[in-house]
BAFI-3210 file (N, C-alpha, C; in Angstrom, 3 decimals, decimal comma, padded with zeros to 6 digits):
// residues 280
n [1|2|3|4|5|6|7|8|9|10|11|12|13|14|15|16|17|18|19|20|21|22|23|24|25|26|27|28|29|30|31|32|33|34|35|36|37|38|39|40|41|42|43|44|45|46|47|48|49|50|51|52|53|54|55|56|57|58|59|60|61|62|63|64|65|66|67|68|69|70|71|72|73|74|75|76|77|78|79|80|81|82|83|84|85|86|87|88|89|90|91|92|93|94|95|96|97|98|99|100|101|102|103|104|105|106|107|108|109|110|111|112|113|114|115|116|117|118|119|120|121|122|123|124|125|126|127|128|129|130|131|132|133|134|135|136|137|138|139|140|141|142|143|144|145|146|147|148|149|150|151|152|153|154|155|156|157|158|159|160|161|162|163|164|165|166|167|168|169|170|171|172|173|174|175|176|177|178|179|180|181|182|183|184|185|186|187|188|189|190|191|192|193|194|195|196|197|198|199|200|201|202|203|204|205|206|207|208|209|210|211|212|213|214|215|216|217|218|219|220|221|222|223|224|225|226|227|228|229|230|231|232|233|234|235|236|237|238|239|240|241|242|243|244|245|246|247|248|249|250|251|252|253|254|255|256|257|258|259|260|261|262|263|264|265|266|267|268|269|270|271|272|273|274|275|276|277|278|279|280]
n.u [-006,327|-006,383|-006,400|-004,933|-005,915|-003,863|-003,184|-001,313|002,029|004,769|007,655|011,157|010,985|011,863|011,135|009,696|011,199|013,949|016,723|016,513|013,392|010,976|007,538|004,823|001,411|-001,174|-004,627|-007,176|-008,173|-008,476|-009,243|-010,786|-009,731|-010,391|-008,632|-007,129|-004,740|-004,679|-007,311|-008,242|-007,198|-008,718|-011,087|-011,437|-012,222|-012,440|-012,516|-014,064|-012,426|-012,828|-011,524|-011,911|-010,415|-009,210|-011,270|-012,947|-015,502|-016,881|-019,080|-020,657|-021,486|-019,473|-016,831|-017,949|-020,554|-020,435|-021,218|-019,672|-017,317|-014,071|-012,517|-013,592|-013,054|-011,469|-009,404|-008,467|-009,849|-011,515|-010,768|-009,965|-009,466|-007,358|-005,815|-005,467|-002,807|-000,697|001,474|003,822|003,782|004,062|006,550|008,148|007,733|008,917|011,519|012,526|013,534|015,756|018,510|018,658|018,143|020,422|022,459|021,936|021,351|018,674|015,327|012,328|009,063|006,059|002,836|-000,282|-003,704|-003,631|-001,184|-001,048|-003,569|-003,638|-002,265|-001,280|-000,761|001,089|003,147|004,040|004,960|006,981|008,795|009,775|011,132|012,966|015,626|017,153|016,734|017,700|016,478|013,470|010,469|007,468|004,581|002,205|-001,003|-001,405|-003,759|-004,716|-005,074|-002,496|-001,377|-001,465|000,583|002,652|003,283|004,934|007,253|009,896|010,947|010,811|012,450|011,950|009,415|007,088|005,147|001,962|000,845|-001,895|-004,461|-004,646|-006,628|-008,972|-011,804|-012,163|-010,472|-011,781|-014,244|-013,514|-011,732|-012,470|-011,095|-009,369|-007,777|-006,462|-005,632|-003,821|-001,807|-001,042|-000,008|002,164|003,703|004,280|005,893|008,107|008,990|009,990|012,256|012,209|012,727|011,238|009,542|007,611|004,993|003,559|000,707|000,119|-002,575|-004,801|-006,965|-007,485|-005,202|-003,305|-003,315|-001,878|-002,028|-002,435|-000,088|001,787|001,075|001,741|004,501|005,211|004,501|006,208|008,761|008,613|008,692|011,223|011,839|013,524|013,169|010,835|008,533|007,178|004,316|003,058|-000,177|-001,704|-003,287|-003,084|-004,202|-006,870|-008,412|-008,798|-010,966|-013,298|-013,017|-013,530|-016,057|-016,425|-017,152|-015,518|-014,414|-012,712|-012,042|-011,911|-009,804|-006,563|-003,122|-000,399|001,625|005,164|006,196|004,312|004,654|007,301|007,023|005,711|007,641|009,708|008,535|008,327|011,029|012,019|011,581|013,414|013,260|014,201|013,228|011,935|010,751|008,298|009,258|011,392]
n.v [012,161|009,690|010,448|009,262|008,712|009,023|007,002|006,631|007,533|005,931|006,115|005,256|002,477|-000,955|-003,024|-004,627|-004,360|-003,989|-002,582|000,717|002,240|004,369|004,077|004,387|004,493|003,693|004,381|002,188|-000,811|-003,640|-006,019|-007,772|-009,046|-011,039|-011,132|-008,874|-006,611|-003,951|-002,577|-000,046|000,581|-000,497|000,705|003,333|005,763|008,602|007,883|007,753|007,368|006,027|006,265|004,763|004,506|006,905|008,606|011,068|011,324|013,734|014,625|012,486|009,043|007,362|007,054|005,852|006,661|009,319|012,482|014,503|016,196|015,355|017,713|018,993|017,459|017,305|015,604|014,078|011,692|011,183|010,781|011,516|009,246|009,120|011,141|013,611|014,008|015,951|015,103|016,587|017,221|014,689|013,923|015,760|014,917|012,365|012,986|014,199|012,202|011,270|011,275|009,273|006,939|006,912|006,350|003,789|002,012|001,850|002,745|003,509|002,268|001,452|000,892|-000,405|-001,081|-000,862|000,116|000,051|000,593|003,159|004,101|006,224|008,358|007,090|006,506|009,098|009,967|008,071|008,532|010,975|010,576|008,604|009,321|009,920|008,009|005,175|002,626|001,338|-000,085|-001,994|-003,078|-005,437|-006,815|-007,878|-008,030|-006,476|-004,740|-005,563|-003,444|-001,373|-002,021|-002,015|000,632|001,422|-000,007|000,933|002,027|000,614|-001,357|-003,646|-006,027|-006,876|-009,489|-010,607|-013,881|-015,639|-017,365|-020,259|-021,483|-020,974|-020,494|-020,336|-018,197|-016,131|-016,128|-015,632|-013,441|-011,825|-011,749|-012,319|-015,054|-015,852|-013,473|-012,554|-014,545|-014,391|-011,765|-012,020|-013,888|-012,338|-010,289|-011,788|-012,802|-010,522|-010,214|-009,052|-008,159|-010,107|-011,029|-013,480|-013,222|-014,779|-014,731|-016,342|-017,868|-019,214|-021,811|-020,625|-020,190|-022,017|-024,732|-027,829|-028,349|-025,804|-024,443|-026,005|-025,511|-022,817|-022,993|-024,634|-023,011|-020,820|-022,019|-023,020|-020,672|-019,888|-018,513|-017,790|-017,168|-016,763|-014,909|-015,468|-014,684|-014,815|-015,171|-012,663|-010,809|-008,090|-005,999|-006,082|-004,419|-002,155|-002,582|-002,400|000,267|001,515|000,815|-001,546|-004,947|-007,665|-010,836|-012,785|-013,099|-015,286|-016,810|-018,126|-017,179|-018,885|-021,463|-021,562|-024,016|-024,852|-022,901|-023,435|-025,928|-025,322|-023,692|-025,581|-027,288|-025,645|-025,067|-027,564|-027,944|-026,336|-023,612|-020,478|-019,265|-016,513|-015,622|-013,362|-011,503|-008,871]
n.w [-015,474|-013,000|-009,730|-006,793|-003,341|-000,469|002,276|004,208|005,024|005,664|007,464|007,837|007,716|007,998|006,498|003,560|001,083|001,543|003,317|004,870|004,525|002,922|002,935|000,862|000,988|-001,060|-001,499|-002,109|-003,591|-005,766|-004,677|-001,875|000,494|003,309|005,445|005,425|006,639|006,356|006,105|005,630|003,248|001,225|000,076|-002,339|-001,487|000,840|004,361|007,571|010,612|013,780|016,875|019,713|022,017|022,441|022,924|024,857|025,641|025,239|023,847|023,307|024,138|023,344|020,867|018,673|018,470|018,163|016,759|015,900|013,714|012,325|012,486|014,664|016,847|019,929|020,704|018,679|018,255|016,212|012,900|009,492|006,968|004,309|002,135|-000,331|-002,559|-004,661|-007,431|-007,192|-004,447|-003,239|-004,236|-002,890|-000,233|-000,301|-001,082|001,162|002,715|001,459|002,153|004,029|002,564|000,963|002,752|003,657|001,637|001,124|000,187|-001,629|-001,202|-002,767|-001,768|-000,533|-000,078|-003,707|-005,750|-008,565|-009,472|-010,194|-012,653|-014,358|-012,614|-010,905|-012,716|-013,422|-010,933|-010,343|-012,425|-011,708|-009,273|-009,821|-010,806|-008,506|-006,560|-004,800|-004,728|-005,886|-005,033|-005,553|-004,021|-004,912|-005,734|-008,154|-009,576|-011,833|-015,011|-017,369|-018,757|-016,942|-015,158|-016,934|-017,555|-015,519|-015,772|-016,623|-014,319|-011,901|-009,471|-007,973|-007,587|-005,293|-005,021|-004,590|-003,970|-003,334|-003,068|-004,892|-006,286|-008,725|-008,487|-005,691|-005,070|-006,376|-004,989|-002,308|-002,297|-004,390|-006,773|-009,964|-010,861|-013,170|-014,357|-012,430|-012,523|-015,220|-015,372|-013,644|-015,057|-017,305|-016,214|-015,353|-017,800|-018,890|-017,513|-014,998|-011,552|-009,330|-006,412|-005,075|-002,673|000,066|001,814|004,726|005,752|008,077|007,085|004,647|002,927|003,698|003,178|002,033|-000,730|-001,841|-001,049|-002,399|-005,061|-005,337|-004,945|-007,133|-009,341|-008,922|-009,133|-011,740|-013,165|-012,701|-010,411|-007,380|-004,727|-002,065|-000,045|003,104|004,812|007,768|009,304|011,361|014,017|014,143|012,721|013,256|014,937|013,427|011,786|013,371|014,158|011,775|011,178|009,779|008,904|010,531|010,021|010,925|013,577|015,252|014,415|015,034|015,371|013,689|015,145|015,904|015,082|013,188|011,214|010,541|009,351|006,954|005,784|005,454|003,594|001,339|000,949|000,345|-002,305|-003,458|-003,101|-001,681|001,426|003,074|006,061|006,936|005,200|003,841]
ca.u [-005,542|-007,041|-005,516|-005,247|-005,741|-002,790|-003,669|-000,198|003,417|005,499|009,088|012,108|010,568|012,926|010,491|009,075|012,054|015,363|017,249|015,536|012,542|009,730|006,457|003,682|000,248|-002,258|-005,949|-007,971|-007,695|-009,505|-009,596|-011,312|-009,300|-010,945|-007,555|-006,322|-004,353|-004,858|-008,637|-008,430|-006,689|-009,571|-011,909|-010,725|-012,828|-012,102|-013,310|-013,941|-011,912|-013,213|-010,639|-012,606|-009,434|-008,878|-012,490|-013,144|-016,957|-017,262|-020,384|-021,367|-021,051|-018,212|-016,486|-018,769|-021,837|-020,171|-021,650|-018,716|-016,424|-012,675|-012,011|-014,144|-012,689|-010,306|-008,365|-008,197|-010,508|-012,115|-009,836|-010,334|-008,443|-007,243|-005,466|-005,057|-001,518|-000,245|002,762|004,851|003,770|004,626|007,987|008,761|007,708|009,893|012,861|012,991|014,189|016,770|019,795|018,578|018,309|021,799|023,344|021,596|020,904|017,229|014,604|010,904|008,134|004,676|001,995|-001,676|-004,207|-002,988|-000,651|-001,262|-004,888|-003,461|-001,047|-000,734|-000,202|002,278|004,196|004,593|005,694|008,195|009,742|010,356|012,034|013,921|017,027|017,888|016,299|018,481|015,667|012,020|009,720|006,010|003,810|001,023|-001,797|-001,355|-005,099|-004,958|-004,637|-001,037|-000,957|-001,239|001,919|003,607|003,694|005,953|008,374|011,244|011,331|010,683|013,532|011,496|007,975|006,680|003,970|001,138|000,192|-002,733|-005,243|-004,339|-007,825|-009,647|-013,126|-012,013|-009,878|-012,851|-015,265|-012,972|-011,024|-013,022|-010,073|-009,283|-006,472|-005,813|-004,961|-002,681|-000,748|-000,580|000,843|003,413|004,464|004,773|007,013|009,263|009,480|010,712|013,445|012,054|013,014|009,944|009,523|006,256|004,709|002,479|000,054|-000,213|-003,807|-005,476|-008,156|-007,592|-004,036|-002,285|-003,402|-000,713|-002,218|-002,231|001,341|002,505|000,801|002,556|005,887|005,371|004,477|007,433|009,889|008,437|009,074|012,626|011,981|014,347|012,879|009,477|008,347|006,043|003,776|002,085|-001,368|-001,718|-004,522|-002,705|-005,047|-008,293|-009,096|-009,117|-012,290|-014,290|-012,865|-014,041|-017,415|-016,377|-017,220|-014,300|-014,950|-011,667|-011,626|-011,704|-008,586|-005,387|-001,859|000,293|002,756|006,457|006,335|003,476|005,318|008,504|006,612|005,451|008,949|010,415|007,902|008,734|012,471|012,320|011,543|014,521|013,017|014,642|012,049|012,157|009,519|008,089|009,777|012,504]
ca.v [011,248|009,272|010,794|008,445|009,192|008,360|006,850|006,642|007,574|005,321|006,375|004,436|001,074|-001,906|-004,119|-004,332|-003,913|-003,979|-001,325|001,618|002,651|005,112|003,346|005,230|003,612|004,170|003,956|001,567|-002,141|-004,399|-007,202|-007,534|-010,209|-010,873|-011,046|-007,686|-005,852|-002,534|-002,443|001,334|000,688|-001,188|001,689|004,478|007,000|008,957|007,187|008,233|006,400|006,375|005,619|004,879|004,598|008,319|009,383|011,570|011,392|015,140|014,900|011,221|008,003|006,836|007,586|005,227|007,360|010,755|013,137|015,553|015,983|015,308|019,055|019,437|016,539|017,891|014,624|013,277|010,385|011,080|011,206|011,177|008,414|009,365|012,525|013,778|014,646|016,103|014,461|017,460|017,094|013,395|013,981|016,501|014,046|011,289|013,567|014,577|011,037|010,772|011,058|007,983|005,881|006,908|005,794|002,419|001,267|001,679|003,332|003,802|001,205|001,873|-000,183|000,003|-000,835|-001,327|001,266|-000,031|001,116|004,567|003,966|007,487|009,074|006,374|006,693|010,443|010,011|007,261|009,184|012,121|010,172|007,600|009,745|010,042|007,002|003,947|001,423|001,537|-001,340|-001,894|-004,225|-005,528|-008,047|-008,381|-008,169|-005,260|-004,919|-005,489|-002,119|-000,546|-002,366|-001,722|002,037|001,607|-000,918|001,526|002,697|-000,226|-002,322|-004,866|-006,250|-007,789|-009,928|-011,495|-015,103|-015,931|-018,592|-020,725|-022,068|-019,859|-020,228|-019,916|-016,857|-015,196|-016,052|-015,103|-012,158|-011,030|-011,583|-013,169|-015,695|-015,888|-012,180|-012,516|-015,416|-013,837|-010,606|-012,529|-014,472|-011,242|-009,636|-012,687|-012,872|-009,271|-010,284|-008,151|-008,735|-010,377|-011,950|-013,816|-013,127|-015,694|-014,539|-017,664|-017,610|-020,465|-022,259|-019,961|-020,361|-022,837|-026,158|-028,345|-028,192|-024,398|-024,152|-026,682|-024,814|-021,598|-023,411|-025,121|-021,868|-020,041|-022,759|-023,076|-019,374|-019,634|-017,654|-018,487|-016,754|-016,346|-014,377|-016,058|-013,672|-015,516|-014,460|-012,027|-010,062|-006,720|-005,011|-006,376|-003,281|-001,139|-002,849|-001,799|001,720|002,013|000,321|-002,620|-006,271|-008,473|-012,190|-013,755|-012,873|-016,565|-017,461|-017,940|-017,211|-020,161|-021,698|-021,600|-025,326|-024,866|-022,077|-024,157|-027,009|-024,722|-023,282|-026,790|-027,796|-024,766|-025,211|-028,886|-027,842|-025,522|-022,190|-019,794|-018,706|-015,504|-015,436|-011,962|-010,617|-008,021]
ca.w [-014,643|-011,765|-008,617|-005,618|-001,977|000,276|003,653|005,161|004,569|006,782|007,319|008,603|007,725|007,672|005,781|002,265|000,000|001,888|003,822|005,484|003,418|003,072|002,273|000,520|000,895|-001,917|-001,026|-003,160|-003,971|-006,477|-003,892|-000,526|001,270|004,661|006,430|005,140|007,830|006,030|005,487|005,206|001,889|000,251|-000,627|-002,918|-000,982|002,226|005,367|008,942|011,578|015,148|017,843|020,996|023,105|022,649|023,159|026,226|025,829|025,395|023,238|023,094|025,073|022,833|019,540|017,639|018,397|018,096|015,519|015,557|012,581|012,782|012,807|015,943|017,932|020,611|021,044|017,476|018,267|014,885|011,861|008,119|006,339|002,881|001,820|-001,721|-002,803|-006,035|-007,668|-006,612|-002,987|-002,856|-004,520|-001,784|000,950|-000,485|-001,154|002,500|003,316|000,529|002,819|004,729|001,565|000,482|003,772|004,046|000,455|001,190|-000,923|-001,516|-001,576|-002,964|-001,272|-000,505|-001,406|-004,930|-006,485|-010,008|-009,844|-010,567|-013,462|-014,864|-011,460|-010,446|-013,720|-013,266|-009,668|-010,461|-013,333|-011,003|-008,191|-010,294|-010,943|-007,246|-005,589|-004,939|-004,909|-005,938|-004,985|-005,551|-003,545|-005,760|-005,749|-009,521|-010,154|-012,609|-016,401|-017,456|-019,217|-015,749|-014,673|-018,008|-017,508|-014,482|-015,998|-016,681|-013,077|-010,702|-009,264|-007,301|-007,460|-004,223|-005,764|-003,768|-004,429|-002,177|-003,232|-006,241|-006,887|-009,407|-007,919|-004,295|-005,079|-006,750|-003,943|-001,052|-002,455|-005,481|-007,798|-011,149|-010,742|-014,486|-014,539|-011,507|-013,038|-016,496|-015,101|-013,079|-016,166|-018,143|-015,534|-015,383|-019,182|-019,140|-016,655|-013,865|-010,240|-008,703|-005,277|-004,626|-001,241|000,409|003,112|005,261|006,494|008,420|006,337|003,348|002,047|004,346|002,863|001,311|-002,176|-002,207|-000,899|-003,485|-006,323|-005,351|-005,144|-008,504|-010,253|-008,709|-009,689|-013,196|-013,713|-012,399|-009,234|-006,393|-003,353|-001,725|001,308|003,807|005,721|008,614|009,780|012,677|014,301|014,502|012,052|013,478|015,550|012,420|011,220|014,266|014,106|010,502|010,974|008,789|009,533|010,567|010,148|011,273|014,967|015,933|013,933|015,869|014,623|013,628|016,040|015,213|014,439|011,987|010,206|010,114|008,456|005,640|005,261|005,024|002,376|000,240|000,738|-000,202|-003,765|-003,932|-002,900|-000,472|002,091|004,108|006,818|007,273|004,160|004,268]
c.u [-006,288|-006,084|-005,887|-005,275|-004,612|-003,252|-002,546|001,112|004,256|007,001|009,909|011,638|011,756|012,353|010,118|010,029|013,533|015,867|016,180|014,732|011,437|008,665|005,277|002,495|-000,862|-003,586|-006,772|-007,368|-008,807|-009,964|-010,194|-011,005|-009,732|-009,880|-006,742|-006,016|-004,381|-006,224|-008,940|-007,928|-007,572|-010,389|-011,039|-011,181|-012,338|-013,028|-013,034|-013,459|-012,223|-012,345|-011,217|-011,641|-009,049|-010,083|-012,603|-014,626|-017,441|-018,630|-021,181|-020,789|-019,752|-017,988|-017,398|-020,117|-021,669|-020,588|-020,749|-017,979|-014,994|-012,121|-012,461|-013,797|-011,418|-009,162|-008,026|-008,734|-011,223|-011,110|-010,358|-009,180|-008,458|-007,012|-004,992|-003,733|-001,356|001,060|003,876|004,934|004,377|006,122|008,714|008,818|008,797|011,316|013,409|013,717|015,380|018,095|019,829|018,777|019,774|022,740|023,124|021,161|019,417|016,554|013,149|010,110|006,740|003,784|000,558|-002,479|-003,372|-002,502|-000,967|-002,704|-004,788|-002,229|-000,448|-000,080|001,099|003,433|004,850|005,451|007,020|009,237|010,447|011,394|013,127|015,363|017,817|017,467|017,036|017,627|014,192|011,355|008,227|005,443|002,516|000,310|-001,839|-002,679|-005,516|-004,606|-003,124|-000,563|-000,760|000,168|002,982|004,137|004,842|007,230|009,747|011,788|011,434|011,809|013,036|009,978|007,753|005,269|003,175|000,650|-000,579|-003,390|-005,125|-005,463|-008,677|-010,968|-013,021|-011,432|-010,928|-013,841|-014,747|-012,453|-011,610|-012,077|-010,195|-007,881|-005,731|-005,050|-003,708|-001,517|-000,182|000,354|002,188|004,297|005,049|005,976|008,273|009,851|010,262|011,938|013,402|012,312|011,705|010,141|008,069|006,145|003,461|001,903|-000,425|-001,381|-004,507|-006,784|-008,288|-006,420|-003,037|-002,346|-002,242|-000,848|-001,954|-000,754|002,130|002,275|001,627|004,015|006,129|005,392|005,767|008,633|009,809|008,907|010,527|012,856|012,643|013,915|011,405|009,486|007,082|005,582|002,694|000,984|-001,136|-003,022|-004,247|-003,566|-006,523|-009,054|-009,484|-010,533|-013,381|-014,226|-013,436|-015,464|-017,501|-016,462|-015,875|-014,701|-013,933|-011,202|-011,346|-010,429|-007,415|-004,122|-001,227|001,360|004,045|006,643|005,509|004,103|006,548|008,165|006,342|006,762|009,702|009,840|008,309|010,217|012,822|012,288|012,640|014,326|013,694|013,434|012,492|010,827|009,408|008,587|010,985|012,208]
c.v [010,969|009,485|009,984|009,269|008,387|008,223|006,732|006,823|007,133|005,473|005,429|002,986|000,193|-003,140|-003,661|-003,702|-003,871|-002,610|-000,523|002,274|003,598|004,359|004,283|004,318|004,283|003,586|003,441|000,250|-002,871|-005,641|-006,789|-008,757|-010,046|-010,767|-009,759|-006,907|-004,349|-002,318|-001,019|001,558|000,054|-000,205|002,808|005,800|007,328|008,229|007,772|007,098|006,902|005,575|005,799|004,986|006,040|009,148|009,797|011,815|012,832|015,447|013,638|010,174|007,337|007,377|007,043|005,925|008,871|011,316|014,315|015,219|015,906|016,669|019,530|018,525|017,042|016,919|013,700|011,851|010,129|011,606|010,783|010,423|008,651|010,824|012,600|014,538|014,871|015,323|015,283|017,303|015,772|013,339|014,680|015,648|012,976|011,834|013,927|013,436|010,547|010,455|009,716|006,844|005,759|006,229|004,303|001,548|000,942|002,311|003,564|002,580|001,798|000,678|000,299|-000,854|-001,422|-000,132|001,247|000,265|002,537|004,703|005,278|008,285|008,419|006,559|008,069|010,548|009,257|007,932|010,358|011,682|009,206|008,101|009,770|009,032|005,695|002,761|001,783|000,168|-001,040|-003,196|-004,279|-006,859|-008,641|-008,446|-006,867|-005,555|-004,755|-004,127|-001,151|-000,761|-001,903|-000,295|002,268|000,815|-000,242|001,990|001,780|-001,255|-003,662|-004,886|-007,281|-008,238|-010,959|-012,712|-015,647|-017,304|-019,040|-021,539|-020,922|-019,491|-019,714|-018,506|-015,807|-015,021|-015,361|-013,678|-011,261|-010,856|-012,553|-013,769|-015,725|-014,599|-012,112|-013,337|-014,870|-012,651|-011,020|-013,108|-013,389|-010,552|-010,498|-012,761|-011,626|-009,130|-009,264|-008,902|-008,870|-011,348|-012,228|-013,709|-013,944|-015,306|-015,900|-017,512|-018,933|-020,633|-021,610|-020,279|-021,396|-024,313|-026,560|-028,119|-026,754|-024,014|-024,779|-025,994|-023,539|-021,948|-023,842|-023,980|-021,062|-020,727|-022,844|-021,790|-019,010|-018,701|-018,442|-018,241|-016,413|-015,783|-014,979|-015,076|-014,309|-014,590|-013,854|-011,244|-008,573|-005,657|-005,142|-005,192|-002,202|-001,324|-002,207|-000,278|002,325|001,546|-000,764|-003,971|-006,976|-009,891|-013,214|-013,634|-014,178|-017,270|-017,138|-017,968|-018,599|-020,250|-021,687|-022,918|-025,405|-024,049|-022,800|-025,282|-026,484|-024,291|-024,487|-027,337|-026,952|-024,938|-026,543|-028,893|-026,971|-024,032|-021,693|-019,098|-017,702|-015,260|-013,987|-010,999|-009,849|-006,580]
c.w [-013,343|-010,593|-007,381|-004,350|-001,336|001,724|004,681|004,408|005,757|006,547|008,200|008,734|007,355|006,984|004,372|001,264|000,295|002,295|004,545|004,375|003,878|002,288|002,094|000,235|000,083|-001,435|-002,200|-003,592|-004,712|-005,723|-002,550|000,343|002,728|005,746|006,297|006,422|007,590|005,377|005,048|003,785|000,842|-000,571|-001,188|-002,310|000,436|003,194|006,752|009,840|012,981|016,118|019,245|022,178|023,415|023,093|024,631|026,524|026,023|024,797|022,942|024,033|024,632|021,423|018,451|017,468|018,247|016,739|015,154|014,261|013,104|013,186|014,187|017,117|018,612|020,860|019,871|017,573|016,947|013,869|010,502|007,482|004,836|002,579|000,377|-001,782|-004,300|-006,189|-007,032|-005,096|-002,529|-003,132|-003,375|-000,517|000,858|-000,458|000,217|003,199|002,498|001,211|003,548|003,745|001,160|001,462|004,003|002,866|000,522|-000,004|-000,597|-001,950|-001,689|-002,677|-001,253|000,439|-002,538|-005,743|-007,978|-010,426|-010,387|-011,465|-013,941|-013,742|-011,014|-011,425|-013,582|-012,011|-009,775|-011,341|-012,662|-009,963|-008,647|-010,343|-009,641|-006,179|-005,831|-005,354|-004,873|-005,988|-005,021|-005,006|-004,340|-005,581|-007,148|-010,236|-010,858|-014,063|-016,515|-017,945|-018,051|-015,195|-015,663|-017,947|-016,531|-014,742|-016,020|-015,332|-011,859|-010,643|-008,743|-007,214|-006,359|-004,560|-004,971|-004,552|-003,238|-002,300|-004,680|-006,867|-007,440|-008,740|-006,484|-004,209|-005,420|-005,609|-002,678|-001,211|-003,536|-006,645|-008,954|-011,182|-012,071|-014,756|-013,674|-012,056|-014,342|-016,283|-014,512|-014,181|-017,066|-017,508|-015,581|-016,787|-019,576|-018,235|-015,515|-012,556|-009,466|-007,545|-004,914|-003,112|-000,946|001,766|003,620|006,226|006,802|007,648|004,956|002,422|002,553|003,997|001,950|-000,190|-002,616|-002,126|-002,042|-004,827|-006,438|-005,612|-006,585|-009,512|-010,133|-009,350|-011,209|-013,860|-013,404|-011,227|-008,108|-004,951|-003,211|-000,307|001,897|004,881|006,590|009,129|011,162|012,820|014,536|013,824|012,369|014,061|014,562|011,878|012,065|014,185|012,828|010,225|009,925|009,497|009,462|010,921|010,650|012,722|015,712|015,482|014,849|015,008|014,665|014,721|015,219|014,478|013,161|010,862|009,659|009,146|007,049|004,993|004,712|003,727|001,161|-000,078|000,100|-001,725|-004,330|-003,776|-001,627|000,130|003,147|004,801|007,279|006,227|004,649|003,910]
res [m|n|t|p|l|i|f|n|i|q|r|f|s|i|h|d|g|g|g|i|r|t|i|v|f|f|k|g|c|p|l|h|c|p|w|c|s|n|p|e|g|i|s|t|k|p|q|l|i|r|n|n|n|r|c|i|q|c|s|a|e|d|a|y|h|c|t|n|t|p|d|n|c|p|v|n|a|l|t|c|c|g|q|e|y|t|v|d|q|l|v|k|e|i|a|s|d|q|i|i|y|d|e|d|n|g|g|v|t|f|s|g|g|e|p|f|l|f|p|e|f|l|e|q|l|l|s|r|i|r|p|w|t|n|s|i|a|v|e|t|c|g|n|v|p|f|e|n|i|e|k|a|l|p|y|v|d|l|y|l|y|d|l|k|i|m|d|e|e|k|f|r|d|v|c|g|g|n|l|s|i|v|i|s|n|l|e|n|l|v|s|l|h|k|n|v|i|p|r|i|p|l|i|p|t|f|t|d|d|v|e|n|i|d|r|i|a|q|l|s|l|k|l|g|l|k|q|v|h|l|l|p|f|h|q|m|g|s|g|k|y|e|n|m|g|m|p|y|t|l|s|e|l|r|p|f|t|d|d|q|i|s|a|v|v|s|r|l|e|s|g|g|l|q|v|i|t|g|g|f]
***
């Protein structure tokens, strides 16, 4: 069984599935979207994060030049991203929040990265928590073999399903993905009457053109989907790239204005879709 690394367990979240939720972030993704706000979730391997704001220059001019290990840093300016958990350990982490889910109709969301890169591990975990968890959601890019998704079918209540770039060549060049696989998996989930909500990352010059928005709307409506989530671009994850020594190419992009977002919402709604900006 391929065991994932977990790079974050976020508690008391009010996004990504409804109610108060615990979000478990799996490390590793088949895509490399340049706007990703969780770049630490792209690689499956542990990574060193250098937080220069915490550095006290005890052994180097800044955190980026420090040769210490995380264990030897007195102020946690150096941390290792990615921790291995057993299924038992994650079940225990999730169970500690159960009383919160019960009171607020919340639950657990598995995110990343891409949880479906680890189908056997995820299946075992889901089967353990299903009996006492109100709601289980998975955020997915859909760019995995369907058999990976299939293993989780008996346990998942909601699929938050990314639809990014609807041009096959552009999607491959920008994100490294296969659009045919993404669409096929979405069609399979809908044919099995699963609860799926498409999520649209609204990114300047990449996903915001009228043709791309219309293609997403047309596919959603063709499949009988009623609701989409619109996730406007932001720069909140940009500092992570520098801290991890990764190139960030979108520093010149600016977030959309409210009017620009409203125009996209209106276009999607005009076809009959319900649009929730920012998701839930």
